[in-house]
N, C-alpha and C positions, 0 to 999 in steps of 0.2 A: 831875761827875755821870756815872754809869755809862750807857754807850750802850745804848739799848733799840731793837732793830729793829722791834718791834711799833709803837712810837711814831713812829719815823723814817718808816715808810711808812703810818702811820695804819690799820694792817690791822684792828685790833679794831673800829674804827668803821664801816668800809665793808663788811666781810666778812659781816655778819649771822651771825657765829659759824660760818661754813662754811670759813674758812681760818685758819691759825695757823702760827707759826714754832716748830719744835721745838728742843730743846736742842742738836741737831747743826747748827743754822742752816739747816734745810731748810724750804721752804714746803710745808705739808701741807693736804690737804683733810680736813675733818671732816664726813663724809657724814651724821652724825646730830646735828650741831650741839652736840656735847659734847666738851670738852677731855679728859675722862677716858675717852672711848670711842675708837673706831677712828680712827687717823691714817693717811693715805695720802700719803707724800712724792711730790710731783709729779715730781721728777727720776727717781724709780724707775719711774714710768709712762713717762717719756720713754725710759729705758733699754730697757724692754720694747718700746716702739714701734720703736726702732732695730733691735732683734733681729728684728722682723717685716719688716724691709726698707724701712720708710718713713723719709724724711728730713725734717728741719725745713725750714720752719716747719710747724706742725700745730695743728689745733683739737682740744682735748680736751673731751669732754662727760662730765660726771659726772651720770649719770642719777638717782642717789639724791638729789642736790641738787634736781633738777627735781621729783621726786616729793614731796620734803619741802616745797617751796614751794607745791605744789598743796594739800597737806594743811594747811599753816599758814594759808593764806588761808581755806579752808573752816571750819577750827576757830575762827578769829578771829570769823567771823560767827556760827557756832553758839553760841559762848560769849556774845557780845553779845546775841543773841536771847534766850537763857535768862536772862541777868542782868537785861535790861530787860523781861522778861515780854511780849515781842513776840509777837503772835498769828499772824504770817506766818512764812515760812521764807526760806532763801537758796538761789538757784540761779545760780551763777556760770557764765560762759562764757569761753573763751580765744580772743582775737582772733588768727586764723591769721597775719595780716600781720606780727605782731611777730617770728615765726620760723616760716616755712612748711615747714621741713625735716620730711619724713615721720616720721623717728625721734622728733623732738620732739613732734609732734602725737600720734603713737601713744602715747608715754609719758604725756603729759598726760591723754589720754582714759582710759587704763588706770588711772592714779593717781587720777583724779577719779570713777571709776565708783561708788565707795561713797557719793559725795556727789551723784550725778546731775549732775556738772559737764559742761557742754556746750561748744560751739564757736560762734564768731562768724565770719562770712564777709563780705567786702566786694567780691567780684568773681565772675564766672562760674567761673573756675578754682578759686577758693576754695570756692564752693558745691559744685562737683563733688567736691572733697576732703572737705568736711564731710558730704555725703550718704553717702560711702563709709566714713568713719571714725567718725562719731558715730552709732552704731547703737542707743544706749540710748534707748528710747522715752519715758523719764521725764525726760531732760535736754532742754535747749533748744538749738535752732540759730537764732541771731539773724542775720538777713540785712540787712546795711547796704549803703551805697554806691549809686551810680547804676545804674539798671536798664533793661533792654529786655524785649521779649516773651519771649525765650528764658530770660532770668533768671527771670521770673515763672513760666514753665512748670516750670523746675527746682524752684522753691520749692513749687509745687503738687504736683509729683511726690513731694516729701518728705512733704507732708501726706497724700497718697493712701497712702503707705507706712506711715502711722501715726506719723510723726515730728512733733515740736513745732517746725516750721519757721515762724518768725514773720517776715513781711516788714515791715521798718521803712520807712515812707514818709518819704523825705527831702525830696521836692519835691511840691507839690500835684498836679502832672500825673501823677505815678506812681500815685496812687490810682485814677484813671479807667482807666489801663492795666491795673492789677491786676484791677479788677472786670470789665473786658472779657474778659481771658484766663480768669478764673475761671468766667465764664459759658460760654465756649467749651469749657472742660474739664469743666464741671459739677462743680467742686470748690470748696467754701466755704473761703476762705483764712483764715489766722491773721494778723491785722494789728496792727502797731505804728505809732505816730505819733512822729516825732522833733521834740521841742520845741527851737526856737532860743532859747537862754537870753539874757536881757538882761544877766545877770551875766557879767563878763569875766574871763578867766583872766589869769595873769601869766607872765612868763618867755619862753623861746624859742618856745613854741607858742601864745602868746596869741592869734594871729590866727585860730586854729581855734575860737574862742569868741566870744560877744557877738553883737550884732545884725547884724554884717557877716560872720558866719561863712559858710563854704561850704555847710554842710548845715543842714537843719532848717526847721520850719514856724513862722511867727509865730502869736501867739495867735489872730488873725483867721483864718488858714489852718486852724488846728486846729478852730475853730468850724465853718468851712465843710466840713471833712472829716467832722465828726460829723453834720452835716445830710445830707451825701451818703450816709453809711452808714445813716442813718435812712430816707431816701427809698428806698434799695435793699433795705430790710429785712435789713440785715446788722449790726444792733447787736451781735449775739452774736459777730461776727467780730473785734471790737476787743478785743485781749488785753493790750496793752502800751503804756506811755508811755516814751519813750526821751529822754535828753538826754546831752550830752557836754561835760565841763568843759574838755577839752584834755589834752595829754600831759604827763607828769612834773610834776604839780602839787606844788610844793614847800611851799606855805603851806596849812595846814589851814583857815585862815580862808576862802580861796577855795573850798575844797570845801564848807564849811558853807553859804556863800552860795548856791552852785549847788543843793545838796540842798534847802534851804528853798524856793527858787523852783520847782524841779521837783516837789517833794512837794505844794506848794500847788496847782499845775496839775492834778496827778493827782487830788487830793482833790476838786477842783471838778468834774472830769469824772465821777468816781464818784458824786457827789451828783446829777448830771444823769440818773442811771438807767442808765448804761453799766456792764455787768458786767466791768470791766477788772480784770485779775488781777496784772499785773507792772509794777513800776517799775524801769526799767533806768537806772542812774546812769552807764553808759558806763565809759570808762577814766579815767586820770589818776593812779592810785596810783603814787607815785614811789618811786625807790630812792635811797639815799644814796651817790652816786658818790664824793664827796670826804670823807665822814665828818664833816662839820662840824655835822650835825644842825641845820641852819638853813634859812631860806627862800631861800637862793641857788638859782639854776637847777639846779645839779648836786647838790642835796641835798634834804632834806625835814625839816620840823620836827615830825614826829609819828611814832609807831610804828604798826605794822600793827593792833594791838589798838585803838589810839585811833581810827584811821580807821574800822574796823568799828563801834566803839561810837558814833561821831559820826553815821554814816549811819543806824544803827538808831534812835538816840534822836531825831534830827531828824524822820525819817519818822513815827515813832510819835507824837510830840507833835502834829504837824500833822494827822495822820489822826484822832487823838483829838479835837482841837479842832474838826474838821469833821464828826466823828461818822460816819466811814466805816471800813470794814474795812481792816485792815493788809494791804498788798500783799505778794506774794512779791518779795523784793529781788534784783535782778540787777546784777552788775558785769561789766565787760569788761577785767579786769586782765591784761595780757600782760607788760609790762616787769618787774613785780615777781615774776612766776613764772619767767621764763626767763633773766634777766640773769646770775645767779650761777652757773648750771650749766655755763657754757662759758668757756674761756679760750684764748688763743692763746699758744703757746710758740715763741719764736724763739731764735736764737743770734747772738752777736756774731762777725762774720767779719773785722773789721778796725777799726783805730783811726786816725782821721785826726789827725795831729799837725801843729802849726804850726811847730815847730822840730825840727831833726835834729842830734843830738849828733855824728853821724859826718861832718858837713860843717863844715869850717873851712879857711880859707886862711891861709897862713903870714903872720905879722906882718912887715911890711916898712916901712922908713923912708919909702918912697915912697907908702904907703897914703894915700888921701884923708883929709882931716881929719875928715869925717863918719864914716868907718869907725873912725878912732882914737877919736873922741868916744863912739861907741856902745860900744866895748870898755871905755872908762873908766867909762861909766855902769854897766855890769855889774860891774866890779871894785869900784866904790865903794859899791854898793848895800848897805844894812844895814837893820835893823829900825827905826832912828831916822829914816831919810830916804826912806821908801817913796814919799811923795807927791811929793817933790822929784825923785826919779829917774824916777818915772812921767811927770811933765811933761816932763822933759828927753828921755827916750826917744821920747815922742810927737813932740816938736819935731824931733828928728834924723831920725826916720823920714819925716816930711812933707817936710823939706828934701831928703832923699836922693832921694825919688821925683821931685821937681822937677828935681834935678840929672841924674837918669837920663834923664828925658824930653828934656833939653837936650843929651844926649850927653856929659855931663861924667864920669859914672860908667860903668865897665865892668859887664857883666852879672854877673860873679863878685863884684864889690864890692857891688852892690845886693843880691845873694843873701845875702852875708855879713851885711850890715847888718840885713836883715829877719830872718835867723836869730837873730842876737844880740838883736834887739828882742824876739822871742817868748820867748827865754830869760829876759830881764829881767822880762817879764810873768809868767812861770811862777814865778820866784823871789819876786816881790812877793806873788803869791797864796799861796805857802807861808809867807812871813813873816807875813802877815796873821793866820794862825791862832794866832799867839803873842800878838796884841795884844788888849787888853780893849776898847778903843774904836777903831772903824774909821770914818774919814771917809766921806761918802757916795760920793765919786768912787771910792775904793778898794773900797767895798762892791760897787759894780756891776762892778768889774773881774773878780772871781771868776766871775760868771755869764757875762760877755761872752767870756771866754777859756777857757770849759770845753772839755774834750775832746769830740770827736764820735765816738761808738761807732756803727759801721755794722752794722745788724742785717738779717738775711736775711728780709725780709718787705716787703709793700707797704702803706703806710698806706691807700691808696685801696681796696684789696681787703679788708683785715682790720680796719681801724678807721676806717671811712668818716666817722663823725660827728666824729672828732677833726679831720679835714681840713675837713669841710663846715660844722660849726656850733660848732667849738671845744669839743666835749664833753670833759670830763675823764674819763679812764679810769685806774683804779689800775694801776700798773706797778711791778714790783720784781724783783730777781734771785731765782732759785729756790734758790740755794745760798750757802754761806759767810756766812750771816747771823749766825754766832757770831763773825765778824771784823768790825771796824769798817771800812766802805768809805771809801776815802780819795780818791776821784776825783769831782769835780763834772763831770757829763757831760750831753750832749745825744744823743738818739737819732735817727739818720738811717736811712731805708729804702733799698732798692736800686733804687728807681724813678729814672728819668731826669727828675726834676722837682724844682725847688727847694722845692715845698710838701711833698715827701715826708719830713717830719720831725715829731717830736712836740715841742711847744713848751711844754707845761705838765705838771707832775707834782705829786703829793701829797708833802708833807713835814711836819715837826713844826709848822710855822707856817702851814700851809694850802697854798697853791699856790706852786710855784717854777718858774723857767725851766729848772732843771737837776735831775738825779736823782743821788743818791749811789750809786756803783757801785765795784767793786773794781778794782785793777790786775790785769790778766789774766795769769796765768802762761803760759809757753810750752806750746803744745799743749793748753791747757785748754779744755774745752767749757763755755763760760760761757752759761748759759741765762737768758732773761728772759721773764717771764710778763706778758701783758696781760689783765687781768681784767674781769669784768662785760660780756663781749662777746656774751652769749647773746640779748640783745634788739636786734634790727635790724642789728647789725654783721655777724652771720652771713649775712644775706641781702641786704644793701644794697651790698656791695662791688662795685666796678667794675673792669673788666679794663684799667685804665690801663697803658700799656707792655706790654700783653698778658700780664700776670701773672694766672694763673687761680686757681680755687678751691684752697684748701689741702687737704692730707690731713686726715682727721679720724678720731678713734677714740672709741668709746663705752665708758666705764668703769663698772663696777659694783663696789660694796663686797662683800667676802666675808670674813667673820671666820674661815672655815675654811681659807682659802688663806694660805699662809705670807707672801705679799706683802700680804695684806689687800684685794686687789682682783683683778679679771680684766678683760681687754679682750674685750668681747662682739663687737665688730665694728670692722674697720678699713677705711676707704673711701679709695681713692686719689684724690688731687686731680687737677686738670686738667693734661693734657699740653700741650705746645706745639701739637700737631696739633689738640687739642680747642678750644683758644682761637682758633686761626687759623680753624677751621671756623665757629665762632660769628660771626666777623667776615667771613664770606662768602668766605674763601679756600678753595682746594681743595688739601689737603696732597698727595694723590696726583699731581695735576697739577704741583705745585711740585717733587716728587721726580723726575718725568719730565723736567722742564726741566733740572734739575741733571745728571741722568744723560746726557741728550742732549749737553749742552755738554762734559761730561767725556769722553764718547766721541769728540767732535770733536777735543778736545785730544790724546787717545790716538792717533788716526789721524794727527795732525799731528806726532807725535813729541815733544810737549811734556810729556806725562805718561806714565809707564810703565803698562802694562795692569794689573799687580798693584796698584799704588798707586791707580789709577783706581777699581778695585773697592772698595778700602778707603775712599776718599773718598765714594763713593756710599752705602756702608753706614753711614758715619759720619753723613752728612746725614739719611738715613732714620731712624737711631736717635735723633738729636736731636729729631725730630718726635714721638717717643714718650716723651720724657723730661719730668719735672716742670719747670715754668716757673721755679722758683726756683734759687738757686745751689747747687751741689754743694760743701758746705763741711764 
């Protein structure tokens, strides 16, 4: 069977038609989601990045992808509304928390302006950003999260400025606080109530839903809130009912259950005489990280158009049944908008081998029998006795370690035994590729003895969910995909932590403990892309081992440019001094300490004055450098 790189890395299933492998074996971005349209090889972007003086690793943002996802979401709802003859409209908002980077928020607001697409904020800093960047008075600004007086005053400032700032009441006590502040400011607020669903979500974020969820009002508390609004003569201030199913909802059945419950509560409130306008279904729209198109945590079993159609249809049917007007539908989809637009590009800087061909000790008649037996195992190995030789080699290795601990074997002898052992394992792995049936023990051998490719990045900074919640992210080499990769590999980062590695990858059969990569040629720049990092990964990274933020570049498609793209902006990543300052160190003080000590050594005659100046300059220069390796 012909090797197919698209199938090997499952790219056509997870990429949402934004990525493709061309005939030259390069991973390309398709900014317009069309194979017959513009292709941008990512490695060519990397080449231009290097010409601008930035080093790997780097975050690349493809802003056309971001804009396309905003448009796709809005058009999916517009089409569903037309097809179902729905009498309301759609007004989506982007939750800033998913990716708070200014450039991302600006692009989404601009791309969504034709659809009156708004923003959602869940903290005071996010409100401040939303007020400054969501200036479209027809779009919504949904204000979630826990609130204090200052939060409420910011929301009311937005209303005073003519913005559609809707304060969503998460806890019953917040309603009284909002009403108190609104009277003080003499501004009538726009109010939403968040329903605590009885429907429970599934998957990694199931705890954010159901009756024990962190946020939301029970049915009783909603009734109490309505009575308070009636008593305060603020019936007209209630504008929205909100509910949230959870994040990354993989199963459409879960979504339908939540929509039915939320729609029914909305319709009952409307029948009570409240002029409520909006039904906010919150977030939950998933993306297919692993391409399985299933109800697994890292996937989804529905398309975007199906999601929109199910929401519109369910709300319409319940409102028609209750004989109330169709509300304006609001969703807070962030992951589906941002994930695809950003990827991390790193490079392989070393390969960790378990055996070394340049190490061998001369065969001598006095060699310990364990060393002789291990050599014989290697010499006798064939395709017909792989299982037997595997068992023999394992036994000899175990016995040799015991002998070494007892002082029977010399250090060189133990090193030779271990080196030959790993050669046996490698040759068995190679022989297995010729066999039609592979026993279970041998099948596990290939994965267990995979090579470790050391990559210039930190999992904790650039792929936090991989470490924290075992999130699957698509990963593949960016070049040579017209060649069959012949190495089963694991990826390790440069952090000083045993958790600094990626342990699961996509392949033809689903998930694998290893990834297929090429043997790297001498002096080859071998680049690896980590994809779908635009949601949460960009902003949740931690400075473990004091590795800072990555360089990032913003790329736009341009059919008139011979490269097909241009870099609009290049932003330098964190320096060692930046990261140290964040952790309360003072780089200037540190440099002074080093200078003082070197000066003392110069006076004592231990360092020449000329060299002392160079040492001080070197230290100060290191404080200004990128935190990653210079490879």
